[in-house]
C-alpha positions, 0 to 999 in steps of 0.5 A: 522795545521792538527792533527796527522791522522786527515783530511787535507782538504775537497773536495771543497778546491781542487776544485780550484787546479783541475781547475788549473791543467785543465787551468781553463777550462770553463767547470771544474765546480761544475754547471755541471748538470751531477754530474760526470761531476763536478771536486768534482766527480773526486776528490772522484773517485780519493780518492777511487783508491788512498785509496783502495791500499795505507796505510793512518793513517787517515783512519786506525783504530781497529775493536772491541773485539770479541769472536770466538769459538764453534757455534758462527759464521754464522749460527753457525758455528765454522769457519765461520764469517761474516766480519762486525762482526770484524769492527765497526758500519758501516765501510767497509775495504780496507786493513786490518792487520792480526787478533790479537788472545789473550790466557790465559797461559792454551791456550797458553800450549795447543798450545805448546807456552810457556808464563809467562802470557796471550799473544796476537798473529797475525794469518797468512793469507793462501789462501781459498784452503790451509786452507781447511783441518784446517777448519774441524779439530776440537778443535784447536788454529785458528792460520790461517785466510782467507778471502772468499766473506764476510766472514772471515775463522779460522782453525783450528776449534777453540775448545774454545771461543778465544778474537780476533780483527782486525786492518784495514783501512776504505774505505774512506767515503764521504757525498753523499749529500753535497760531497764537504763538504767531509773530505779529508782523506789523508796526505797534502803532497798527496793532490797535487796528488789527485788533479792531478789524479782528473784533469786527469779524467777530461781531459779523460771525457772531451776528452782532451787526450793530457793533460790527458797523460801529467798529468798521466806522471806528477803524475809519474814523480819520475824516481825511481818510473816509473822503479818500478813494478806495485805494488811498483810504486807510484806517486810523482812529484819530489819524489815518496810519502813515507807513515807515517809508512815507516818514522816512522820505518826508524831507527829501525832494521827489523826482518826477518822470512823465510817462506815456502808456500804450493802448 
C-alpha cells in the first residue's frame, strides 16, 4: 500500500500492462533499438500529458518563503520576479495556486484591511494586459499578479518588503538514465489510465489504427465524461476519475464570490 501522496508504481511495473493492452505484440518491447518505440517511452509521454493539466497530490508542494519589494526583482525590478525564485531548487511547475502574501497589522491597515494580527492573503490573477496599469503604480500592496514567460509580475508595485510563497504542482520527474526505474506519481486508480494511454501511443506509432481508436474510446468509457466539454471531460473506464481534492471537500460547504472581469 502506498503512503498518502507517495509514489504508487514505477514505469517498469506498468510495462506489462501496456503490452497486455496491445495483445502482447512482439514489437511492443523494451529491446527496440529506437528508445521512442519502447513502452517505457509511451508511459513517460502519457504521464507528461496527464499530469500537466490534472491535479495530483503526489506532485503538489509549496515553495520557499521569499521576499518581494523595491529593487528585489529581476535586474533590480520592483514588480518582475523570476518564476524559479518561488520554487524549490530544481523544480519546474505545471499548475500553481495563487501566491500567498503575508501582511503585518500595519501593512494590512495601510491596505484598508481590518485585522487583529498578521494575516495571509491569496493574490488574484490578472491577464498581462489587465495588470499593466498596476505595474507602474508604486508604493502599494501587491494583491494582483500575472505570469509572463519565465517571470511573475506583481501589482501594485510593492512599496516595501513582503513575504510571499507559492503552492504549486511540479512537472512529473523522470530518471532519464534509467527510465524504467522512474516512480509513477499518480494514485493507484490512475495506473490503468496511464497504461491504456501509453498503449494508445504504442498503437499509433506501430500503425495499428483500429486498436488506437478502440483504446481511446475505452479511456473515455464513462458516458458522462464523453458528454462533458473538452476541459471537463476526464478518462475513466467505468466512471470518470475524480481528484483527491474533490473527495476531500465533498461534505464541506462551498463559498462563492461573484467577480466581474475587466475587458
